[in-house]
Backbone bond lengths (Angstrom), bond angles and torsions (degrees), N, CA, C in turn:
res aa  C-N    CA-C-N  psi(-1)  N-CA   C-N-CA  omega(-1)  CA-C   N-CA-C  phi
1 X - - - 1.470 - - 1.511 110.57 -
2 X 1.383 116.03 -44.07 1.434 120.32 -179.33 1.529 111.05 -62.28
3 X 1.338 116.15 -38.90 1.460 119.42 178.72 1.519 111.52 -62.85
4 X 1.323 116.72 -38.88 1.470 120.71 -179.95 1.520 109.89 -64.75
5 X 1.315 117.52 -42.70 1.480 121.35 -179.84 1.524 111.13 -63.28
6 X 1.356 115.80 -44.09 1.457 120.61 178.27 1.519 111.58 -62.43
7 X 1.315 118.12 -41.47 1.452 123.62 179.89 1.526 110.23 -63.33
8 X 1.328 117.32 -44.57 1.460 121.60 -179.76 1.518 109.32 -63.80
9 X 1.351 117.18 -43.16 1.467 120.85 -179.50 1.533 111.84 -63.64
10 X 1.303 115.29 -42.38 1.473 120.05 177.90 1.513 110.68 -64.26
11 X 1.330 116.33 -42.97 1.465 121.34 -179.35 1.535 110.66 -62.12
12 X 1.311 114.58 -42.91 1.487 118.42 179.38 1.523 112.29 -64.82
13 X 1.357 114.88 -40.98 1.482 118.96 177.87 1.511 111.38 -64.24
14 X 1.338 116.03 -39.42 1.467 121.18 -179.97 1.519 111.08 -63.55
15 X 1.336 114.29 -46.05 1.470 119.41 -178.98 1.527 110.86 -66.25
16 X 1.367 116.31 -36.69 1.446 118.83 179.85 1.516 112.31 -66.02
17 X 1.326 116.81 -36.87 1.473 120.53 -179.92 1.491 111.67 -74.46
18 X 1.318 117.69 -31.75 1.452 121.00 -174.26 1.513 113.39 -94.56
19 X 1.323 117.84 -1.63 1.464 119.36 -176.41 1.499 112.33 -68.14
20 X 1.305 118.39 150.03 1.467 123.18 -177.34 1.485 113.27 -70.15
21 X 1.338 120.53 -14.63 1.452 121.63 -177.69 1.506 112.51 -78.18
22 X 1.325 119.75 -21.57 1.477 122.06 -179.71 1.511 110.35 -88.91
23 X 1.388 116.27 144.74 1.448 122.27 -178.94 1.520 109.60 -103.12
24 X 1.315 117.20 127.36 1.438 121.51 -178.36 1.537 109.81 -67.29
25 X 1.321 117.70 154.57 1.466 121.51 177.00 1.522 108.58 -70.63
26 X 1.397 115.00 159.79 1.455 122.55 -176.87 1.528 111.29 53.96
27 X 1.280 115.99 47.46 1.468 121.51 -179.40 1.523 108.45 -114.25
28 X 1.346 117.66 126.56 1.451 121.77 176.41 1.529 107.56 -75.02
29 X 1.325 115.84 119.63 1.449 120.31 -178.88 1.514 113.29 -86.76
30 X 1.350 114.14 -41.75 1.481 118.37 176.80 1.520 108.59 -164.94
31 X 1.332 115.09 162.13 1.480 121.06 175.57 1.513 107.73 -139.33
32 X 1.326 115.24 157.98 1.448 119.39 -176.46 1.544 113.83 -79.51
33 X 1.304 116.53 -11.12 1.465 120.62 178.03 1.504 110.81 -155.03
34 X 1.311 116.23 142.49 1.463 122.34 177.64 1.544 108.42 -135.25
35 X 1.344 116.93 125.57 1.476 127.65 -1.95 1.543 110.73 -73.16
36 X 1.306 116.13 173.02 1.455 121.32 178.43 1.526 109.94 -65.00
37 X 1.341 118.67 131.46 1.446 120.59 -178.97 1.528 112.59 -60.75
38 X 1.336 116.11 146.05 1.453 120.62 -175.76 1.536 112.42 -64.75
39 X 1.327 117.43 -32.31 1.452 120.01 -175.97 1.549 112.35 -63.66
40 X 1.333 116.47 -22.29 1.474 120.13 -177.25 1.526 110.14 -60.12
41 X 1.320 118.79 -35.28 1.459 122.47 -176.08 1.526 113.60 -94.14
42 X 1.351 117.90 4.13 1.435 120.43 178.65 1.514 111.12 -68.97
43 X 1.327 115.99 141.11 1.468 122.25 179.60 1.524 109.95 -113.20
44 X 1.326 116.71 142.41 1.458 120.92 176.10 1.543 111.67 75.90
45 X 1.345 114.31 -167.95 1.474 120.82 -178.20 1.525 110.01 -82.42
46 X 1.317 114.78 146.64 1.459 121.03 177.91 1.521 108.75 -122.75
47 X 1.349 116.13 123.18 1.490 119.37 -179.68 1.514 109.07 -81.19
48 X 1.318 113.98 130.80 1.467 120.88 176.05 1.519 106.76 -127.40
49 X 1.348 117.48 164.50 1.460 119.99 179.83 1.533 110.52 -57.94
50 X 1.345 116.40 113.99 1.437 121.96 176.33 1.516 115.27 76.27
51 X 1.305 118.64 10.44 1.465 119.83 -175.24 1.535 111.43 -161.42
52 X 1.333 115.75 170.14 1.435 123.26 171.00 1.502 108.99 -123.57
53 X 1.361 116.62 144.04 1.465 119.95 -178.34 1.524 109.55 -122.19
54 X 1.340 114.03 147.97 1.446 123.26 -179.54 1.524 109.32 -135.41
55 X 1.332 116.20 136.20 1.470 119.69 176.47 1.528 109.96 -97.67
56 X 1.320 115.12 131.89 1.468 121.38 177.15 1.514 108.52 -113.45
57 X 1.310 117.78 143.86 1.473 121.84 -177.22 1.529 110.18 -134.15
58 X 1.350 114.45 155.14 1.460 119.96 172.42 1.526 107.28 -147.76
59 X 1.331 115.81 159.27 1.476 120.06 -179.49 1.515 109.15 -148.04
60 X 1.333 115.06 143.54 1.459 120.93 171.88 1.499 115.69 80.75
61 X 1.347 118.75 20.49 1.455 121.94 -179.14 1.531 110.97 -75.66
62 X 1.297 116.63 157.48 1.461 121.32 -176.64 1.513 113.29 -80.89
63 X 1.350 117.87 -16.30 1.448 122.06 179.48 1.512 109.18 -146.45
64 X 1.303 117.26 160.83 1.444 121.02 178.70 1.540 110.51 -64.80
65 X 1.328 115.97 -40.12 1.436 120.55 179.07 1.517 112.20 -60.44
66 X 1.335 116.26 -45.41 1.460 121.14 178.47 1.542 109.85 -63.26
67 X 1.305 117.58 -39.38 1.450 121.27 -179.02 1.531 110.78 -62.12
68 X 1.338 116.64 -41.48 1.474 120.88 -179.97 1.523 109.93 -67.67
69 X 1.326 117.26 -42.46 1.461 120.04 179.84 1.535 110.66 -63.27
70 X 1.330 117.41 -43.48 1.477 121.39 178.67 1.548 109.81 -63.12
71 X 1.309 117.55 -40.66 1.462 120.89 179.07 1.534 110.71 -65.51
72 X 1.327 115.94 -36.83 1.474 119.87 178.43 1.522 110.24 -64.54
73 X 1.345 117.68 -44.31 1.436 120.10 179.17 1.542 110.79 -65.28
74 X 1.308 116.71 -35.15 1.480 120.63 176.75 1.526 111.02 -64.25
75 X 1.320 117.04 -37.31 1.468 121.05 178.00 1.535 110.55 -63.65
76 X 1.354 116.16 -43.22 1.483 119.05 179.78 1.544 109.37 -70.57
77 X 1.323 118.26 -29.96 1.446 120.77 174.25 1.553 110.01 -64.66
78 X 1.311 116.80 -40.08 1.463 121.47 177.21 1.545 109.49 -65.09
79 X 1.315 116.89 -34.06 1.456 119.80 175.50 1.511 111.02 -63.08
80 X 1.334 117.82 -44.31 1.456 121.45 176.87 1.525 111.26 -59.19
81 X 1.347 114.68 -43.47 1.476 119.26 179.69 1.518 111.95 -61.55
82 X 1.325 115.73 -31.24 1.485 120.57 177.91 1.532 110.97 -59.96
83 X 1.345 116.21 -32.83 1.471 119.40 178.85 1.513 112.51 -91.85
84 X 1.325 115.91 15.95 1.455 120.04 172.46 1.506 114.57 82.92
85 X 1.329 117.12 15.20 1.471 122.14 179.39 1.502 108.68 -117.61
86 X 1.319 117.21 115.67 1.465 121.59 179.78 1.502 111.63 -78.13
87 X 1.313 116.72 112.39 1.472 121.45 -177.31 1.504 108.27 -128.89
88 X 1.350 116.33 126.47 1.451 120.03 177.05 1.514 111.76 -72.94
89 X 1.328 116.35 154.43 1.449 121.35 -177.38 1.524 112.40 -58.72
90 X 1.334 117.48 -35.19 1.470 118.79 -177.14 1.530 112.85 -72.94
91 X 1.345 117.23 -6.41 1.469 120.19 175.42 1.526 112.09 -90.79
92 X 1.320 115.81 -7.51 1.477 121.37 177.21 1.509 109.58 -80.74
93 X 1.320 116.26 130.91 1.468 119.70 179.36 1.536 109.16 -130.57
94 X 1.313 115.64 156.50 1.473 121.17 -179.23 1.505 109.94 -122.09
95 X 1.336 113.68 156.18 1.478 119.59 179.51 1.525 107.29 -143.58
96 X 1.316 116.21 134.67 1.446 121.39 -179.93 1.534 109.74 -81.21
97 X 1.335 115.81 123.13 1.447 121.49 179.23 1.517 110.44 -80.39
98 X 1.362 114.88 172.39 1.466 120.01 -177.84 1.534 112.57 -63.83
99 X 1.367 115.45 -26.45 1.462 117.59 179.72 1.533 112.26 -88.77
100 X 1.337 116.00 7.97 1.467 119.85 176.82 1.519 114.86 89.89
101 X 1.331 116.65 -8.30 1.454 122.29 -179.32 1.525 108.45 -87.07
102 X 1.332 116.86 142.00 1.466 120.87 179.17 1.522 110.85 -88.05
103 X 1.326 115.55 135.81 1.471 120.43 168.72 1.523 106.79 -105.19
104 X 1.332 115.55 149.78 1.472 121.03 -176.86 1.522 110.58 -117.23
105 X 1.347 114.24 122.10 1.462 120.11 172.49 1.537 108.54 -78.09
106 X 1.332 116.55 128.50 1.489 119.41 -171.48 1.532 112.19 -98.57
107 X 1.356 116.93 20.52 1.456 118.72 172.91 1.506 115.77 77.83
108 X 1.338 117.10 16.02 1.474 121.85 179.38 1.521 107.71 -125.02
109 X 1.328 115.84 140.22 1.453 120.83 -179.15 1.522 110.94 -106.02
110 X 1.326 115.45 146.86 1.460 119.72 176.25 1.530 110.67 -65.09
111 X 1.333 115.70 137.08 1.470 120.28 179.77 1.534 111.87 -69.18
112 X 1.316 116.60 -22.29 1.445 119.44 -177.42 1.509 112.57 -93.03
113 X 1.320 117.08 -52.61 1.452 121.78 -172.75 1.539 112.05 -96.06
114 X 1.329 117.86 -20.84 1.453 120.43 -175.08 1.524 114.06 79.94
115 X 1.357 115.36 -1.21 1.475 120.06 -179.35 1.517 108.80 -75.20
116 X 1.356 114.52 152.12 1.466 120.59 177.93 1.518 109.15 -67.48
117 X 1.324 116.27 138.44 1.467 121.04 177.08 1.525 107.83 -86.32
118 X 1.333 116.08 125.03 1.464 121.22 -176.13 1.501 111.74 -117.38
119 X 1.317 115.49 155.29 1.462 123.11 175.45 1.526 106.79 -105.81
120 X 1.315 116.49 119.90 1.452 121.43 -175.30 1.535 111.85 -111.81
121 X 1.307 116.02 -25.31 1.470 120.18 -179.00 1.517 108.81 -111.88
122 X 1.318 114.56 109.47 1.447 120.23 -178.70 1.547 108.93 -163.48
123 X 1.324 114.87 166.79 1.465 121.43 175.20 1.532 109.37 -134.90
124 X 1.302 116.09 142.61 1.440 121.90 167.52 1.529 106.29 -96.37
125 X 1.317 115.72 98.11 1.482 120.92 -170.15 1.529 112.57 -77.41
126 X 1.336 116.83 -28.69 1.448 117.59 -177.24 1.525 109.26 -157.09
127 X 1.324 115.41 153.39 1.462 122.55 178.39 1.509 108.97 -136.70
128 X 1.334 116.25 137.30 1.457 121.85 178.84 1.531 107.65 -133.05
129 X 1.345 117.18 132.59 1.453 120.99 179.54 1.519 112.31 -131.89
130 X 1.321 115.53 153.10 1.455 122.80 174.07 1.523 109.93 -133.24
131 X 1.321 115.40 143.79 1.470 121.14 173.59 1.518 107.90 -111.19
132 X 1.338 115.33 128.56 1.462 121.39 -175.50 1.538 111.12 -125.13
133 X 1.331 114.14 156.00 1.449 119.57 166.14 1.524 106.25 -111.06
134 X 1.348 114.39 116.70 1.466 120.66 177.57 1.540 108.73 -127.83
135 X 1.312 114.09 52.07 1.445 119.44 -171.65 1.522 110.92 87.90
136 X 1.313 115.42 -22.14 1.451 123.12 171.36 1.517 105.61 -150.80
137 X 1.312 116.24 167.22 1.461 120.94 -179.01 1.519 108.94 -78.18
138 X 1.346 116.85 125.67 1.453 122.07 -179.85 1.515 110.00 -133.86
139 X 1.359 114.68 162.56 1.465 120.05 -177.65 1.521 109.06 -128.78
140 X 1.332 115.01 136.33 1.477 122.56 172.47 1.520 107.07 -113.33
141 X 1.330 115.22 154.26 1.481 117.88 179.69 1.508 109.91 -150.18
142 X 1.326 115.21 159.40 1.463 123.24 172.80 1.519 106.67 -142.89
143 X 1.325 115.92 140.55 1.459 118.90 175.48 1.542 109.30 -130.71
144 X 1.317 116.03 153.06 1.459 121.59 -179.23 1.543 107.17 -110.62
145 X 1.322 115.05 107.32 1.472 123.09 -178.44 1.542 108.77 -94.20
146 X 1.317 115.24 130.56 1.472 120.39 178.92 1.532 109.40 -123.89
147 X 1.343 116.60 126.79 1.463 122.22 -178.51 1.526 108.99 -118.91
148 X 1.349 119.17 125.67 1.475 121.13 -179.34 1.531 110.73 -60.24
149 X 1.335 115.05 152.89 1.488 120.51 -179.49 1.532 111.99 -58.40
150 X 1.335 117.47 -39.08 1.460 119.67 -178.09 1.521 110.46 -64.44
151 X 1.330 118.11 -32.68 1.457 122.06 177.55 1.526 109.88 -73.76
152 X 1.324 117.29 -35.66 1.461 121.76 176.52 1.525 109.85 -63.29
153 X 1.329 116.23 -41.16 1.473 120.23 179.03 1.535 109.70 -62.76
154 X 1.343 116.31 -42.18 1.476 119.46 -178.64 1.526 110.17 -64.52
155 X 1.320 116.46 -45.08 1.483 120.30 -179.49 1.519 110.35 -61.24
156 X 1.337 115.87 -44.79 1.470 121.05 -179.10 1.529 110.34 -59.67
157 X 1.357 116.59 -43.89 1.462 120.96 179.83 1.530 111.89 -62.22
158 X 1.358 116.16 -39.87 1.461 120.39 179.07 1.506 111.83 -70.42
159 X 1.330 116.94 -42.61 1.480 120.84 -179.65 1.526 110.17 -62.98
160 X 1.333 117.25 -41.35 1.461 121.22 -178.24 1.513 112.03 -78.28
161 X 1.345 118.12 -16.82 1.449 120.80 -172.86 1.510 111.65 65.47
162 X 1.356 115.95 44.42 1.467 121.51 -175.49 1.522 110.57 -75.64
163 X 1.359 115.35 130.57 1.473 119.98 -175.44 1.516 110.47 -130.64
164 X 1.328 115.89 129.57 1.444 121.07 167.00 1.543 107.49 -89.80
165 X 1.347 116.16 154.62 1.445 117.77 -179.94 1.535 110.38 -141.99
166 X 1.329 113.75 150.99 1.483 120.57 -178.82 1.500 109.72 -142.80
167 X 1.339 116.62 147.52 1.472 121.69 176.68 1.509 109.29 -123.05
168 X 1.311 114.69 146.81 1.463 121.16 178.87 1.546 107.97 -137.67
169 X 1.320 118.90 121.86 1.465 126.82 -2.79 1.553 111.01 -77.77
170 X 1.297 116.86 162.85 1.459 122.02 -176.75 1.534 111.37 -85.63
171 X 1.319 115.10 54.67 1.448 121.90 179.22 1.521 108.84 -96.53
172 X 1.310 116.09 154.09 1.485 121.24 -175.36 1.507 112.28 -58.53
173 X 1.337 117.22 -40.65 1.477 120.13 -178.16 1.520 110.70 -64.22
174 X 1.325 117.34 -33.94 1.466 121.33 178.47 1.519 110.67 -76.24
175 X 1.314 116.40 -45.46 1.474 121.01 -178.07 1.524 111.85 -64.38
176 X 1.331 118.32 -43.20 1.459 120.59 -177.14 1.517 111.32 -66.08
177 X 1.327 117.32 -42.70 1.454 119.31 179.09 1.538 111.42 -72.61
178 X 1.296 117.20 -31.49 1.464 121.13 177.92 1.537 110.60 -63.80
179 X 1.323 116.77 -37.14 1.465 119.91 -178.97 1.530 112.15 -62.81
180 X 1.332 116.85 -35.63 1.463 120.58 177.29 1.529 110.00 -62.07
181 X 1.332 115.32 -44.05 1.470 120.47 179.93 1.523 110.51 -66.33
182 X 1.318 117.93 -41.52 1.455 123.34 -179.06 1.516 110.86 -64.57
183 X 1.324 117.49 -42.87 1.447 120.98 179.85 1.527 111.45 -61.74
184 X 1.324 116.84 -38.92 1.446 121.76 -179.92 1.541 110.38 -72.37
185 X 1.315 116.49 -39.44 1.451 121.20 176.79 1.530 111.24 -62.12
186 X 1.336 115.56 -42.57 1.478 119.69 178.36 1.519 111.17 -64.45
187 X 1.330 117.32 -39.41 1.469 121.10 179.99 1.515 111.25 -66.40
188 X 1.301 118.39 -42.18 1.462 121.82 -174.75 1.527 112.11 -77.29
189 X 1.306 118.52 -34.43 1.467 120.46 -174.58 1.530 113.38 -106.80
190 X 1.294 116.81 -4.73 1.472 120.19 176.68 1.526 113.99 69.58
191 X 1.331 116.99 27.92 1.468 120.03 178.54 1.514 110.63 -96.67
192 X 1.323 114.87 166.51 1.467 121.06 -176.14 1.522 110.80 -117.95
193 X 1.333 116.03 107.02 1.453 120.68 178.05 1.536 109.46 -85.26
194 X 1.307 115.32 142.77 1.470 120.15 170.43 1.527 108.38 -62.96
195 X 1.319 117.09 150.01 1.465 121.13 -170.29 1.530 111.69 -67.14
196 X 1.297 119.37 -35.39 1.470 120.84 -178.15 1.516 109.37 -120.28
197 X 1.333 114.62 153.27 1.443 120.07 179.18 1.528 109.63 -76.19
198 X 1.320 114.38 161.12 1.459 120.13 -178.79 1.517 109.61 -111.35
199 X 1.320 116.37 159.49 1.444 121.62 176.58 1.518 108.52 -96.39
200 X 1.320 116.61 120.50 1.460 120.24 -177.29 1.513 111.12 -78.43
201 X 1.320 118.11 142.50 1.470 120.44 175.83 1.554 109.01 -73.12
202 X 1.323 113.96 166.77 1.478 119.47 179.39 1.530 110.79 -61.15
203 X 1.340 115.66 -40.97 1.469 121.42 176.83 1.531 108.17 -108.94
204 X 1.334 114.91 113.01 1.461 120.08 -173.90 1.526 109.67 -83.42
205 X 1.351 114.44 124.35 1.457 121.75 175.96 1.518 108.17 -122.99
206 X 1.359 115.90 116.54 1.441 119.34 -174.35 1.535 112.21 -63.71
207 X 1.289 117.61 -37.13 1.473 121.82 179.87 1.549 109.98 -62.52
208 X 1.327 116.07 -40.18 1.474 119.64 179.68 1.520 110.67 -66.74
209 X 1.330 118.14 -39.20 1.461 120.58 178.48 1.522 109.48 -64.05
210 X 1.340 116.95 -44.32 1.475 120.36 -179.25 1.514 109.90 -63.21
211 X 1.322 117.85 -46.14 1.471 121.52 -176.46 1.535 111.04 -67.31
212 X 1.312 117.43 -33.57 1.460 121.28 -177.05 1.525 112.12 -78.21
213 X 1.343 116.07 -44.90 1.474 119.80 -172.15 1.527 112.53 -108.27
214 X 1.330 117.90 -7.29 1.472 123.73 178.04 1.530 111.46 51.95
215 X 1.318 114.79 50.39 1.458 122.58 173.64 1.510 109.13 -120.86
216 X 1.329 114.72 153.24 1.477 119.89 -178.09 1.536 112.11 -89.20
217 X 1.350 116.38 -18.98 1.462 119.89 -175.66 1.515 110.64 -135.20
218 X 1.333 113.30 159.17 1.479 120.48 176.89 1.520 108.68 -133.25
219 X 1.313 116.10 127.86 1.483 122.94 175.06 1.494 108.86 -108.24
220 X 1.347 117.20 120.91 1.453 121.74 -179.69 1.541 108.29 -117.38
221 X 1.339 114.78 125.16 1.471 121.07 178.13 1.518 108.01 -112.29
222 X 1.336 115.50 117.36 1.486 122.41 -179.04 1.520 107.72 -113.71
223 X 1.330 113.58 122.32 1.492 119.58 178.18 1.546 109.60 -117.04
224 X 1.302 113.23 119.40 1.461 119.74 176.09 1.518 107.82 -98.91
225 X 1.319 116.33 100.98 1.480 121.77 -174.72 1.535 108.36 -96.23
226 X 1.304 115.07 117.79 1.480 118.87 179.95 1.513 111.88 -72.32
227 X 1.327 114.50 175.04 1.472 120.51 177.07 1.525 109.91 -78.49
228 X 1.342 118.57 125.17 1.467 120.58 179.33 1.522 111.54 -59.17
229 X 1.314 115.67 138.16 1.467 122.26 179.79 1.534 109.55 -120.22
230 X 1.351 115.66 142.27 1.461 119.86 -179.18 1.541 110.23 -101.36
231 X 1.332 114.11 132.88 1.454 121.04 176.21 1.534 107.45 -132.41
232 X 1.358 115.65 110.84 1.470 120.85 175.77 1.522 111.95 51.51
233 X 1.318 114.19 48.00 1.474 119.58 175.33 1.503 116.30 82.21
234 X 1.338 118.30 -1.97 1.457 121.77 177.33 1.523 109.89 -117.19
235 X 1.338 115.16 143.09 1.480 119.99 -176.44 1.545 109.76 -103.45
236 X 1.339 112.82 140.85 1.458 120.45 178.64 1.537 109.63 -130.20
237 X 1.325 114.13 149.39 1.466 118.62 178.19 1.524 108.92 -144.49
238 X 1.346 116.91 142.97 1.453 122.82 177.25 1.532 108.70 -101.69
239 X 1.330 115.75 133.23 1.470 121.56 -177.94 1.535 108.63 -128.59
240 X 1.310 115.94 127.31 1.458 122.13 173.79 1.532 108.32 -114.05
241 X 1.308 115.95 121.61 1.470 121.25 -175.86 1.530 109.49 -120.82
242 X 1.317 115.17 128.81 1.478 124.04 176.61 1.507 110.44 -118.55
243 X 1.323 116.60 129.47 1.452 121.30 178.20 1.513 108.46 -119.82
244 X 1.317 116.10 127.84 1.481 121.48 177.54 1.499 110.55 -122.26
245 X 1.335 115.30 130.17 1.451 122.56 178.43 1.539 105.92 -109.55
246 X 1.308 117.65 114.29 1.458 122.46 -172.01 1.539 110.64 -116.36
247 X 1.322 116.30 136.55 1.467 122.09 171.58 1.517 107.61 -84.86
248 X 1.312 117.12 114.54 1.463 121.14 177.95 1.527 110.89 -71.99
249 X 1.314 116.11 -24.16 1.462 120.24 -179.54 1.534 110.85 -77.77
250 X 1.314 116.49 -45.76 1.471 121.84 -178.71 1.524 111.46 -89.90
251 X 1.319 116.99 -8.70 1.475 120.00 177.87 1.528 112.14 59.32
252 X 1.325 116.21 47.44 1.463 119.94 -179.96 1.524 110.18 -152.17
253 X 1.318 116.28 155.04 1.465 122.59 176.14 1.520 108.53 -80.10
254 X 1.316 115.45 123.50 1.486 119.59 -177.10 1.541 111.67 -100.00
255 X 1.322 117.48 -17.27 1.446 119.27 178.33 1.542 108.51 -160.49
256 X 1.298 116.10 147.79 1.469 120.02 177.54 1.531 110.35 -148.84
257 X 1.322 116.40 145.55 1.458 122.52 178.48 1.542 108.04 -133.49
258 X 1.288 116.72 148.26 1.487 121.15 178.01 1.523 107.98 -141.09
259 X 1.340 117.04 128.53 1.447 122.41 -178.81 1.545 108.68 -131.69
260 X 1.328 115.56 131.96 1.462 121.36 172.49 1.544 107.47 -112.40
261 X 1.319 116.10 123.89 1.455 120.52 -172.96 1.544 108.96 -137.46
262 X 1.358 114.39 157.90 1.474 120.59 177.20 1.512 107.68 -127.72
263 X 1.318 114.73 128.33 1.462 120.92 179.99 1.527 111.13 -110.19
264 X 1.310 115.85 147.01 1.445 119.74 179.74 1.513 112.44 -140.28
265 X 1.356 115.54 148.04 1.475 121.61 179.20 1.520 107.70 -169.25
266 X 1.344 116.04 -179.27 1.463 120.48 -179.12 1.511 113.43 -88.82
267 X 1.342 116.38 1.67 1.467 120.74 171.04 1.495 109.85 -147.14
268 X 1.334 120.09 155.78 1.479 122.74 -172.62 1.527 113.70 -60.53
269 X 1.323 118.35 -40.62 1.457 121.04 -176.70 1.533 110.77 -65.54
270 X 1.313 117.71 -42.05 1.452 120.66 179.15 1.525 111.60 -69.60
271 X 1.322 115.37 -32.16 1.477 118.64 176.77 1.511 109.81 -63.18
272 X 1.332 117.85 -42.34 1.471 121.59 178.45 1.530 109.33 -66.06
273 X 1.311 116.80 -44.13 1.488 120.64 -177.53 1.538 109.09 -63.45
274 X 1.310 117.90 -43.51 1.464 120.47 179.70 1.524 111.02 -64.44
275 X 1.340 115.35 -40.21 1.451 120.32 178.92 1.528 111.34 -63.09
276 X 1.329 115.64 -40.89 1.474 119.88 178.85 1.512 112.28 -65.38
277 X 1.332 116.49 -41.61 1.445 120.97 178.91 1.522 112.16 -62.09
278 X 1.334 115.67 -43.51 1.461 120.40 177.79 1.527 110.97 -64.50
279 X 1.327 115.67 -40.06 1.462 121.38 179.46 1.526 111.18 -58.04
280 X 1.325 115.90 -51.82 1.475 119.26 -175.98 1.521 112.51 -75.50
281 X 1.316 116.30 -22.47 1.463 118.30 173.24 1.541 109.06 -66.94
282 X 1.321 117.24 -40.26 1.469 121.20 176.50 1.518 112.43 -67.29
283 X 1.347 115.54 -39.21 1.463 120.79 178.35 1.531 110.57 -59.99
284 X 1.310 116.73 -43.77 1.447 121.15 -179.86 1.518 109.82 -64.41
285 X 1.300 118.49 -36.03 1.447 121.04 -179.70 1.526 111.60 -66.57
286 X 1.339 117.08 -20.99 1.464 120.96 -179.54 1.528 114.07 -87.07
287 X 1.332 116.01 -7.68 1.468 119.45 -178.77 1.530 112.10 -69.02
């Protein structure tokens, strides 16, 4: 009798497992496209005319919507990796702009302002999803993120902390002393100055500077050198120096310094040189 009961129980269990109504684990239930698009399996960045593309992927999400959002964050994480910064997907955050479009912070901060670097110009060109049974219903997704070249240039300039610089007037005594200040500023803040100074146009347009020199910031050093005056055989000169650090991306001044100094020597040129050295020594102390 016991054998008969065991046989019946085994037979019922066998039939229950093999019945057509049950879905096996790791079974693809449906996909959004057949066959699967080739771009889904692409690795790394893909160059396209006027843009770069990145594939983002996710697996095991509880809903299709969550799967797509996770894949989107993974794509922006891959964008960060492209610039040599390893950022996990969970460090990517989004923010809704005033026009309703989302910008994505890619987990990297500006070396100058400390603000999060965001991607505002992009397209989600394609989306692919799969629904699976893996003991429970799960969703996988892939998205194709495309970023225009001009936006890639902007992100690169911000990530590198690229800075153009200009001095006024463009005299040797101003330029040579400015370089000492710039070298110290670069060392302390980890920014990258272009090797040579630029000549500013009469009408300053931040967009033009960015497009021409592909830098995220502009440092302008203005020195107002007074007329040397002689007192009892010694020469003196008053120098007023203003330094402005401007974000070309945000179109705002992020830092400014002003120093008023007096230089003295037994000839006019040395008086100016001494005044400039004292000026930039004070500027460095303010960093």
